[in-house]
C-alpha positions in Angstrom: -56.1 -44.3 10.1 -54.2 -42.0 12.4 -53.7 -38.4 11.3 -50.0 -38.0 12.2 -50.0 -34.3 11.5 -52.9 -33.8 13.9 -51.3 -36.1 16.5 -48.0 -34.0 16.5 -50.0 -30.8 16.7 -51.8 -32.0 19.8 -48.6 -33.5 21.3 -46.4 -30.4 20.9 -48.9 -27.6 21.6 -47.7 -25.7 24.7 -50.0 -26.2 27.7 -50.3 -22.4 28.1 -51.4 -21.7 24.4 -55.0 -21.1 25.5 -53.8 -18.1 27.6 -52.6 -16.3 24.5 -56.0 -16.8 22.8 -58.1 -16.2 25.9 -56.4 -13.8 28.3 -58.1 -12.8 31.5 -59.9 -9.8 29.9 -61.4 -12.1 27.2 -62.5 -14.7 29.7 -64.1 -11.8 31.7 -65.9 -10.5 28.6 -67.2 -14.0 27.8 -68.5 -14.5 31.3 -70.3 -11.1 31.2 -71.8 -11.8 27.8 -73.2 -15.1 29.1 -74.5 -13.6 32.3 -76.3 -10.8 30.3 -77.5 -13.3 27.7 -79.1 -15.5 30.3 -81.4 -12.7 31.5 -83.1 -12.7 28.1 -84.1 -16.4 28.0 -84.5 -19.6 30.1 -81.5 -21.3 28.5 -78.1 -21.9 30.1 -74.8 -21.4 28.2 -71.4 -23.0 29.1 -68.2 -22.1 27.3 -65.3 -24.6 27.5 -61.8 -24.4 26.1 -59.6 -27.3 25.8 -56.0 -26.8 24.6 -55.4 -30.3 23.2 -56.7 -33.9 23.5 -54.3 -36.5 25.0 -52.0 -38.3 22.6 -54.0 -41.5 23.0 -57.3 -39.7 22.2 -55.9 -38.3 19.0 -54.3 -41.7 18.2 -57.7 -43.4 18.5 -59.1 -40.7 16.2 -61.3 -39.0 18.7 -63.2 -36.1 16.9 -64.0 -32.8 18.5 -67.7 -33.6 18.5 -67.1 -36.8 20.4 -65.1 -34.9 23.0 -67.6 -32.1 23.2 -70.4 -34.6 24.1 -68.1 -35.9 26.9 -67.5 -32.4 28.2 -71.2 -31.6 28.0 -71.9 -34.6 30.3 -68.9 -33.9 32.6 -70.0 -30.3 33.1 -73.6 -31.4 33.7 -74.9 -29.0 31.0 -77.8 -31.4 30.6 -78.8 -30.8 34.3 -81.2 -27.8 33.8 -84.8 -27.5 34.7 -86.0 -26.9 31.1 -83.4 -29.1 29.4 -82.1 -25.9 27.8 -78.3 -26.1 28.3 -75.9 -25.3 25.5 -72.2 -26.1 25.5 -69.8 -24.1 23.3 -66.7 -26.3 23.1 -63.4 -25.1 21.6 -60.7 -27.6 20.9 -57.9 -25.1 20.4 -55.3 -27.4 18.7 -57.8 -28.1 16.0 -59.5 -24.7 16.0 -62.7 -26.7 16.2 -65.9 -25.3 17.6 -68.6 -27.8 18.6 -72.0 -26.7 20.0 -73.9 -29.3 21.9 -77.5 -28.5 22.9 -79.6 -30.3 25.4 -82.7 -32.3 24.2 -85.1 -29.4 25.0 -83.3 -27.1 22.6 -82.3 -29.7 20.0 -86.0 -30.5 19.5 -86.6 -26.9 18.5 -83.3 -25.8 16.8 -81.8 -27.9 14.0 -78.1 -28.8 13.7 -77.7 -26.5 10.7 -78.3 -23.4 12.9 -75.6 -24.5 15.3 -73.2 -25.1 12.5 -73.7 -21.6 11.2 -72.8 -20.2 14.6 -69.8 -22.4 14.8 -68.6 -21.3 11.4 -69.0 -17.6 12.4 -66.8 -18.2 15.4 -64.3 -20.3 13.5 -63.9 -17.5 10.9 -63.0 -15.0 13.7 -60.7 -17.5 15.3 -58.8 -18.0 12.0 -58.1 -14.3 12.0 -56.8 -14.6 15.6 -59.7 -12.6 17.1 -60.9 -15.1 19.7 -62.8 -12.5 21.8 -64.8 -11.2 18.8 -65.6 -14.8 17.7 -66.7 -16.0 21.1 -68.9 -12.9 21.8 -70.5 -13.2 18.3 -71.3 -16.9 19.0 -72.8 -16.1 22.4 -74.9 -13.4 20.9 -76.2 -15.7 18.1 -77.0 -18.5 20.6 -78.7 -16.0 22.8 -81.0 -14.9 19.9 -81.9 -18.6 19.3 -82.6 -19.2 23.0 -84.6 -16.0 23.4 -86.8 -17.1 20.4 -87.3 -20.7 21.6 -87.0 -20.4 25.4 -88.2 -16.9 26.4 -87.9 -16.0 30.0 -90.7 -17.0 32.3 -91.2 -15.8 35.9 -88.4 -17.3 37.9 -85.2 -17.5 35.9 -82.4 -18.9 38.1 -78.8 -19.1 36.9 -78.4 -22.8 37.0 -74.9 -23.2 35.5 -71.7 -21.2 36.1 -71.1 -18.4 33.6 -67.4 -18.5 33.8 -65.7 -20.2 30.9 -64.0 -23.4 31.9 -60.5 -24.3 30.9 -60.0 -28.0 30.6 -56.5 -28.9 31.6 -54.5 -32.1 31.3 
């Protein structure tokens, strides 16, 4: 069953809406937080923001989680030495946060822990505080990664730290 309200929300959201929620200073703060975080563990964090899904994706009922898994693959978050990549995916039209962890992390951290982080972020986003929500999420992910993937010897930065904006 097609959710017509959701379909219209995605169809008519302005393509520049992400800029209001994530101005340059916020993107810079997220990038800095990821860079700092990755010095404390052997994990890799990617942050992706997508304004909307295409009308056909929404019509077919694509969920945020399904799209997040696609983005995880497209951004090659799985391509790390320790299988320790984590994607934080925001579907702005739905205000939906999905966290996708590579198999090395998923074997050590259960889905409920990721859901708690996503809920923390979503609560801040509902208040319009996207920077606070993003930074709180990165901090919580960093804590999990530091616990389960502490740094060892060589700790190269394998994935870009800059948040990616997925545009249509």
